[in-house]
N, C-alpha and C positions, 0 to 999 in steps of 0.2 A: 502492499501500500506506498501511494506517497500523498503530499502535499496539492491543492491547488495552488498554483504559479507558475511561474516559465523557469525553462530548466535547460542544463547543457550537458552535449554530453564531453568528457574529458578523460583524455586515457582509458577508454572504456569502460568508463561508469558515470551514469547519471548523476548531476548536481543540480541544486538549487542554486537558483541566480539573485543575489540581492542590488547590482548595479550593473545595466549595460553597457554600451559599447563607448567608447573606441574600445575597453577594456572593460575584463570584466570579475566579479566579486564572488565568487563558488561560497557556501555551507556545508561545511559537513558537520555531524554532532557525531559522538561517542569519545570513547575510552581514551584512546592512541589514533590519529591522525594516518591517513593513508603513507604520507611521504613525512617527512623535515620542513618541507619548505611551505607548510600550512603554520598560521600563528594564529595562538589561541585567546578567544577572547573573552578579556576578564568578568569575572562574575558570572560566567555563563552559565556553568553547573549548576548553580544554584537555581537559576530561571527556569532550565530547561527539565528540571528533579533528576539533579546528577549525571546528566550527559555534557561533556563539553561540550563548544562552539567554536568550533575552525573555521579560518576564513582564509583565501588564498586569492592572488588577483594575479587573470593570464590572462595573454592576449589573443585579440581575433582568431590571430592564423592557429591556436592552437583547439579551436573550438571543431570540433565533427560533427557537433548532431542539435539542433537546437527544434523545444518544443516549447507548445503551451499546453498546459495538463489542468482539465478543470476533472476535480475528485467530490465523489458526491455519496454518501450514504446516508440512511433511514436511522433512525432513531426513534421510537418510544413513535411511532408513526408518521411522522414529519421528516422530510425529506432538507437534509442537511449541508452547504459545503463543507468539505472536509478540507480545513485549514493546514493541520500541523501535528504533530504527537510530541508527548514527554516523556519520558524513562521510567513513568510510572503506569503505562499501560495506557494510559487516555489519550482520547482524540481532543485537538478545539476544531469543535464548531459554531459555523454561522447560517443563519436563513434571516429570511427577509417574512414573516408572516403576521395571524392577523394579532392584532392588539389584544385581545384576551387569550392568545394562547402566548404572548409572549411577556405577558402578567403571570400565567399560571409555570413559565418556565422560570420566570426569577423568583417566585417564590418556594420553586421545588428542591429538592435534596440536592440537587447538584449548582456548582458554583456559574451564572445561568448572569451576564450582561446587560440590560437594554441600550441600545444607543440611541431609540429613539420608537416610536409607538409601534416599527413594526422590523425591527431589526435588530436580534436577539447573536449574542456569544458565548459559549461557553465549555467547560471540558466534564470529558463522562467517558468511561472505561472503553476502550476498543471494542471489546468484547460484547458489548450491551449494544453493538451495531449490526444493522442487516443490510444487503441491497447495495453493498459495496460497488461501484462504478466510479475507471476511469475514462476521460476521453481525450486523447492527444491528438493533438495539429500540429504536423511540420512547420516550421517557419524556416523563412530562408535562415543562411550560414550568411555569418558576420561578411564582411570585408579584411582580406587580412591586411 
């Protein structure tokens, strides 16, 4: 499972990107980065539930594939955008739902936030998700 966002392939692996051309900043979450060229983001392991976040800047010429990914999942009968994961087995979800559903979620047992009358975000256990789907769209490779 991957989260919604833009991804690039670098050295045979897909990584989420946080900044775009002319250079790309890619992210990796884990205990040990894939190689020594990755910089550890300070305080990231506390924010992500135990996994450290590493970043690396790569040039456009190092990108072998570029995609836009839309990940969705159903939780408690409602479809959400799947935005990310933490080390504790939780998924971060985002949805635009009717106001009464948003209010019920915020009042419920999980950590939900309401951004406006119909936008909610929260974390739930991955084990409670159903109907997980990914839609990928290939994007043009950047100019080297």
